[in-house]
C-alpha positions in Angstrom: -165.6 24.8 65.2 -169.3 24.7 66.2 -168.8 28.2 67.8 -168.4 29.5 64.3 -172.0 28.7 63.6 -173.1 31.1 66.4 -172.0 34.0 64.2 -174.4 36.1 62.2 -173.9 36.2 58.4 -172.3 39.6 58.6 -170.0 38.6 61.4 -168.9 35.5 59.5 -168.3 37.7 56.4 -166.2 40.1 58.3 -164.3 37.3 60.0 -163.5 35.7 56.6 -162.2 39.0 55.3 -160.1 39.5 58.4 -158.7 35.9 57.9 -159.8 35.0 61.4 -161.0 31.6 59.9 -161.5 30.1 56.5 -164.5 29.2 54.4 -163.4 25.6 54.7 -163.7 25.9 58.5 -167.2 27.5 58.2 -168.3 25.0 55.6 -167.0 21.9 57.5 -168.8 23.1 60.6 -172.0 23.6 58.6 -171.9 20.3 56.8 -171.3 18.5 60.2 -174.1 20.3 61.9 -176.5 19.5 59.0 -175.6 15.8 59.2 -176.2 15.9 63.0 -179.6 17.6 62.7 -181.3 15.3 60.2 -184.1 14.8 62.7 -185.2 18.3 61.8 -185.7 17.2 58.2 -184.7 20.7 57.1 -182.8 19.4 54.0 -184.3 17.3 51.2 -180.8 17.0 49.6 -177.4 17.7 51.1 -174.5 18.7 48.8 -171.3 18.4 50.9 -169.0 17.7 47.9 -170.3 20.8 46.1 -169.9 22.8 49.3 -166.3 21.7 49.8 -165.4 22.7 46.2 -167.1 26.1 46.5 -165.4 26.7 49.9 -162.0 25.9 48.5 -162.5 28.3 45.6 -163.6 31.0 48.0 -160.6 30.5 50.2 -158.3 30.9 47.2 -160.0 34.2 46.4 -159.9 35.4 49.9 -156.2 34.6 50.2 -155.6 37.1 47.4 -157.8 39.7 49.0 -160.5 39.1 46.3 -164.0 37.7 46.4 -167.6 38.8 46.3 -169.9 40.3 49.0 -170.8 36.8 50.4 -167.5 35.1 49.6 -167.2 31.8 51.5 -170.6 32.0 53.4 -172.5 28.7 53.6 -176.2 29.1 52.6 -179.2 26.8 52.2 -181.3 26.9 49.1 -185.1 26.4 49.1 -185.9 23.5 46.8 -188.0 25.8 44.7 -184.9 27.4 43.1 -183.5 25.6 40.1 -179.8 24.6 40.6 -177.9 23.4 37.6 -177.2 19.6 37.7 -178.7 19.4 41.3 -182.0 17.8 41.9 -184.8 20.4 42.2 -188.3 19.0 43.2 -190.3 21.8 44.8 -190.8 19.1 47.4 -193.1 17.2 45.1 -193.1 13.6 44.0 -193.9 14.7 40.4 -190.5 16.3 40.1 -188.5 13.7 41.9 -185.2 13.2 40.1 -185.5 16.4 38.0 -182.0 18.0 37.5 -182.3 21.4 35.8 -179.8 22.1 33.0 -179.8 25.8 34.1 -179.4 27.9 37.2 -182.0 30.3 38.6 -181.0 33.9 38.3 -181.0 34.4 42.1 -178.8 31.4 42.9 -176.5 32.4 40.0 -176.1 35.8 41.6 -175.4 34.3 45.0 -172.7 32.0 43.6 -171.2 35.1 41.8 -171.1 36.8 45.2 -169.2 33.9 46.5 -171.8 32.0 48.6 -171.4 28.3 49.3 -174.3 25.9 48.6 -174.9 23.3 51.4 -177.9 21.7 49.8 -181.6 22.0 49.0 -184.1 22.9 51.8 -187.5 21.3 52.6 -190.7 23.2 51.9 -194.4 22.8 51.4 -195.1 21.1 48.1 -195.0 23.7 45.3 -194.9 26.3 48.1 -198.6 25.5 49.0 -198.9 25.5 52.7 -198.2 27.3 56.0 -196.6 24.6 58.1 -194.2 22.6 55.8 -196.5 19.5 56.3 -197.4 19.1 52.6 -193.9 18.2 51.5 -193.5 14.9 49.7 -190.3 14.4 51.9 -192.2 14.8 55.2 -192.5 17.8 57.4 -189.5 19.9 58.5 -189.4 20.4 62.3 -189.0 23.6 64.2 -186.0 23.5 66.6 -188.0 25.4 69.2 -190.1 23.6 71.8 -193.0 24.7 73.9 -191.8 25.1 77.6 -190.7 21.7 78.9 -192.8 19.9 76.3 -190.9 17.8 73.8 -193.7 17.7 71.3 -192.5 18.7 67.8 -193.7 22.0 66.3 -194.0 23.2 62.7 -191.5 25.7 61.4 -194.1 27.5 59.4 -194.3 27.4 55.6 -193.9 27.2 52.9 -190.2 28.0 53.6 -190.1 25.8 56.6 -186.8 24.1 55.8 -185.2 27.5 55.3 -186.4 28.7 58.7 -185.5 25.5 60.5 -182.0 25.4 59.1 -181.2 29.0 60.0 -182.8 28.8 63.5 -180.8 25.6 64.3 -177.6 27.3 63.2 -177.0 24.9 60.3 -176.3 27.8 57.9 -175.9 31.5 58.0 -178.9 32.3 55.8 -181.3 30.7 53.3 -183.2 31.6 50.2 -187.0 31.5 50.5 -190.0 32.6 48.6 -193.2 34.4 49.7 -196.5 34.1 47.8 -198.8 34.9 50.8 -196.4 35.0 53.7 -194.1 32.1 53.2 -191.0 34.1 54.2 -192.4 36.2 57.0 -194.5 33.6 58.7 -191.8 30.9 59.1 -189.3 33.5 60.1 -191.7 34.8 62.8 -192.4 31.4 64.4 -188.7 30.4 64.5 -187.3 33.7 65.9 -185.7 34.9 62.7 -185.8 37.8 60.3 -187.4 37.4 56.9 -188.0 40.0 54.2 -190.3 39.8 51.2 -189.1 42.5 48.8 -191.3 44.4 46.4 -192.7 42.4 43.6 -190.2 42.8 40.7 -187.2 43.5 42.9 -185.8 39.9 42.6 -185.9 37.8 39.5 -188.3 34.9 39.4 -186.5 33.2 36.5 -185.6 29.7 37.4 -187.9 29.6 40.5 -190.6 27.0 40.2 -193.8 29.0 39.8 -196.8 28.8 42.2 -198.7 32.1 41.6 -196.8 34.2 39.1 -198.3 37.6 40.1 -197.6 37.0 43.8 -194.4 35.0 44.1 -191.3 36.9 45.2 -188.0 35.6 46.5 -186.1 36.8 49.6 -183.8 35.7 52.4 -184.4 34.3 55.9 -181.5 35.2 58.3 -180.6 35.7 61.9 -180.5 39.5 61.9 -181.9 42.5 59.9 -178.4 43.4 58.7 -177.9 39.8 57.5 -181.1 40.1 55.5 -180.0 43.4 54.0 -176.6 42.0 53.0 -178.2 38.9 51.4 -181.0 40.8 49.7 -178.6 43.1 48.0 -177.0 40.1 46.2 -180.4 38.6 45.4 -181.8 41.7 43.8 -181.4 43.3 40.4 -182.9 43.5 36.9 -183.1 40.3 34.9 -184.1 40.6 31.2 -185.2 36.9 31.3 -188.0 37.9 33.7 -190.6 40.2 32.2 -191.8 41.2 35.7 -188.3 42.2 36.8 -188.0 45.9 37.4 -185.0 47.8 35.9 -183.9 50.0 38.7 -180.7 50.5 40.9 -180.3 48.3 43.9 -179.6 50.4 47.0 -177.1 49.6 49.8 -179.6 47.9 52.0 -177.1 47.3 54.7 -176.3 50.9 55.0 -180.0 51.7 55.4 -180.1 49.6 58.6 -177.8 52.1 60.3 -180.2 55.1 60.0 -182.4 56.3 62.8 -186.1 56.1 62.6 -186.5 59.6 64.2 -189.1 61.5 62.2 -190.6 58.5 60.4 -194.4 58.2 60.5 -195.4 54.7 61.4 -199.0 53.6 60.6 -201.0 51.3 62.8 -204.0 49.8 60.9 -207.1 49.5 63.0 -208.4 46.6 60.8 -205.6 44.3 62.0 -207.1 44.2 65.5 -208.9 40.9 65.0 -211.2 39.0 67.4 -209.8 35.7 68.6 -206.1 36.7 68.2 -204.2 35.7 71.4 -203.7 38.6 73.9 -199.9 38.0 73.6 -200.0 39.1 70.0 -201.8 42.4 70.8 -199.5 43.0 73.7 -196.5 42.6 71.5 -197.9 44.9 68.9 -198.5 47.6 71.5 -194.9 47.0 72.7 -193.6 47.5 69.1 -195.6 50.7 68.9 -194.0 51.9 72.1 -190.5 51.0 70.9 -190.8 52.9 67.7 -192.3 55.9 69.5 -189.4 55.9 71.9 -186.9 55.7 69.0 -188.4 59.0 67.7 -191.0 57.8 65.2 -194.5 59.3 65.1 -197.3 56.8 65.4 -200.5 57.4 63.4 -203.6 55.3 63.0 -204.4 54.3 59.5 -207.3 52.5 57.8 -207.0 49.6 55.4 -210.7 48.9 55.0 -210.5 46.1 52.4 -208.2 44.0 54.6 -211.0 41.7 55.6 -211.4 40.7 51.9 -207.7 39.9 51.4 -207.7 36.3 52.4 -210.7 35.1 50.4 -209.5 37.1 47.4 -206.0 35.7 47.7 -207.3 32.1 47.8 -209.0 32.7 44.5 -206.2 34.5 42.7 -203.4 32.2 43.9 -205.1 28.9 43.1 -206.2 30.2 39.7 -202.6 31.0 38.8 -201.4 27.7 40.3 -203.9 25.8 38.1 -202.3 27.4 35.0 -198.7 27.1 36.1 -199.0 23.4 37.2 -200.6 22.3 34.0 -197.1 21.7 32.7 -196.6 18.7 35.0 -198.3 16.1 32.9 -195.9 13.3 32.7 -194.9 14.0 29.1 -191.8 16.2 29.2 -190.1 15.6 32.6 -190.7 14.3 36.1 -192.9 11.4 37.1 -194.8 9.4 34.4 -197.3 6.9 35.6 -197.8 3.8 33.4 -201.1 3.8 31.6 -202.9 2.4 28.5 -203.6 5.7 26.9 -202.7 9.4 27.0 -205.7 10.6 29.1 -205.2 7.8 31.6 -201.5 8.7 31.8 -202.4 12.4 32.6 -204.8 11.4 35.2 -202.6 8.8 37.0 -199.5 11.0 36.8 -201.2 13.9 38.5 -203.0 11.8 41.0 -199.8 10.0 42.0 -197.5 12.9 41.6 -199.0 15.7 43.6 -200.4 15.8 47.1 -203.8 16.5 48.5 -203.3 20.2 49.2 -201.9 20.8 45.7 -204.7 18.9 44.2 -207.2 21.0 46.2 -205.7 24.3 45.0 -205.5 23.1 41.4 -209.2 22.2 41.5 -210.2 25.5 43.1 -208.2 27.4 40.6 -209.6 25.5 37.6 -213.1 26.0 38.9 -212.8 29.8 39.4 -211.3 30.2 35.9 -214.0 28.1 34.2 -216.8 29.4 32.0 -219.6 30.8 34.0 -217.5 31.4 37.1 -214.6 33.5 35.8 -216.4 36.8 36.3 -218.1 35.8 39.5 -214.9 34.8 41.2 -211.6 35.5 39.5 -212.5 39.0 38.1 -214.1 40.0 41.3 -211.1 38.9 43.3 -208.8 41.0 41.0 -211.0 44.0 41.7 -210.7 43.4 45.4 -207.0 43.2 45.0 -206.9 46.6 43.3 -208.9 48.0 46.3 -206.4 46.5 48.7 -203.5 48.1 46.9 -205.4 51.4 46.8 -205.8 51.3 50.6 -202.0 51.1 51.0 -201.5 53.8 48.4 -203.8 56.2 50.3 -202.0 55.5 53.6 -198.6 56.2 52.0 -199.9 59.3 50.2 -201.1 60.6 53.5 -197.4 60.6 54.7 -197.0 57.3 56.4 -193.5 55.9 55.9 -194.2 52.3 57.0 -196.9 50.3 58.6 -196.5 48.1 61.8 -198.6 44.9 62.3 -198.3 41.5 63.9 -196.5 39.0 61.7 -198.6 35.9 62.6 -201.9 35.3 64.5 -200.2 32.7 66.8 -196.9 31.1 67.7 -195.8 27.7 66.2 -198.3 24.9 66.6 -197.7 21.2 66.9 -197.0 18.8 64.0 -200.3 17.3 62.8 -202.2 19.7 65.1 -204.3 20.9 62.2 -204.7 17.5 60.5 -208.4 17.3 61.2 -209.1 21.0 60.9 -210.7 22.7 58.0 -208.2 24.0 55.3 -209.5 27.5 56.1 -208.1 27.3 59.6 -204.7 26.6 58.1 -205.1 29.4 55.6 -205.8 31.9 58.5 -202.1 31.6 59.4 -201.5 34.1 56.5 -204.1 36.6 57.7 -201.6 39.3 58.4 -199.3 38.7 55.5 -201.4 38.1 52.3 -202.3 41.8 51.9 -198.6 42.6 51.3 -198.4 40.2 48.4 -201.7 41.3 46.9 -200.4 44.9 46.8 -196.9 43.9 45.7 -195.2 45.7 48.6 -192.1 44.9 50.7 -192.6 43.5 54.2 -190.3 42.2 56.9 -190.8 40.0 60.0 -188.6 40.7 62.9 -188.4 38.6 66.1 -189.7 40.7 69.0 -190.7 38.5 71.9 -191.7 35.2 73.4 -195.0 33.7 74.4 -195.6 32.5 78.0 -194.5 29.1 76.8 -191.2 30.4 75.4 -192.0 30.4 71.7 -191.0 33.3 69.4 -193.3 35.9 68.0 -192.5 38.5 65.4 -193.7 41.9 64.3 -194.2 42.9 60.6 -193.3 46.2 58.9 -194.7 47.1 55.5 -193.3 49.7 53.2 -193.9 51.6 50.0 -193.1 49.8 46.7 -189.3 49.6 46.3 -188.7 51.2 49.6 -187.0 48.3 51.3 -184.6 50.7 52.8 -187.2 52.2 55.2 -188.6 48.7 56.0 -185.1 47.6 57.0 -184.4 50.8 58.9 -187.6 50.4 60.9 -187.0 46.7 61.3 -183.6 47.3 62.7 -185.1 49.7 65.2 -187.5 47.1 66.4 -184.7 44.5 66.5 -182.5 46.8 68.7 -185.4 47.7 71.1 -186.5 44.1 71.4 -183.0 42.8 72.1 -184.2 39.3 71.1 -181.4 36.9 72.0 -183.5 33.8 72.8 -182.6 30.6 71.1 -184.0 27.0 70.8 -182.9 24.7 73.6 -179.7 23.0 72.7 -178.9 25.4 69.8 -176.3 28.1 70.4 -176.9 30.9 68.0 
């Protein structure tokens, strides 16, 4: 039974259609594995009864030769996605016990496609973090270890539970969200594939908001083809989301089969940053060689405003978070702290209900939006954002089809290793990924190698807006050339 969990999502899908095994068998194996891996803290809520019901319904459809594109496939759902009647907390105390009366558009589409929900996955509180250490439920743990060292490592963030669950073979894929790198960074440090689609490709309706102009949902999976299959079911126009774009959803999986011969791959000189480990640069050079060998043309490009991306991001994102999180006041839902008057209730509820990092970002956001500072900070950051997008536009207008960069500045680090560090040191984990969100472009992280200590490293490919097909195509080429088959000790994937 546990051998079934070694399969990729597409292999499991094909096996179900061939009736080689049932959804019940897959789901039972997944539920058992989840229960046995609770030390990873990947789940904040397990839903075995719901999973069993959904698997039974899938088997009934499959027996008739019916069913959706993901019929019978067990998935994990990041706790940022509202699930009707099932607790959704965004890993925050302030929403503990909240059970939505509606389903997010993306999870509704996955259930329509036949997917099976195994539970809600751990994450950084309100998606604010790069290590899954800000969760009210405690940190998720990376199943990978450094050499012979048993010290626990972070799985990245904010979608740390999603990455840990897939890397440990608990599920075949997981939903995730990416505001500044929260799909690509955890995928990279756990040896997985994670794609952030173009802003507007996937509906944000029913996804707890962090920074509305940056948030975008996507999948974390074992392979590029798996991400393509899952992304197709997550994508599409949603009239309930004013930022959702009304355009056809391509066959992303088919795009993975196309050669990269003739593609022009840009290499941005500004991504060569002092202090980045030599292993990162070496892997980047290897990625360049792989794509060149596959028939792509490599060209140097310039993205001169890259150096301003991180500071601009940490003005724009907290500003939007300050606005979005104002709704958590103890009045309508979630935690309400006892108090003698309304003002005291607001203060106590927010002080008790949200953690230190969320408080920090709300304060920063409120400050940069305040009278006297709005023009100096927020407006200036938005101008920088426009320049960052223009840099990418010029590169693509010059004929570049995709851009290759490192995915992260380092491999996974130890739990609590950054506890005494400046918050800025933690924010630097997003240095290679935030530009993509600021420009609203698609980006994918693909596992490409290991450090000397045996930890996974990924490469990132960035594409034109709504050209996920080329991103997946190039990602698949890197995946094939890398031949990444490594797995965490004790986990057969």
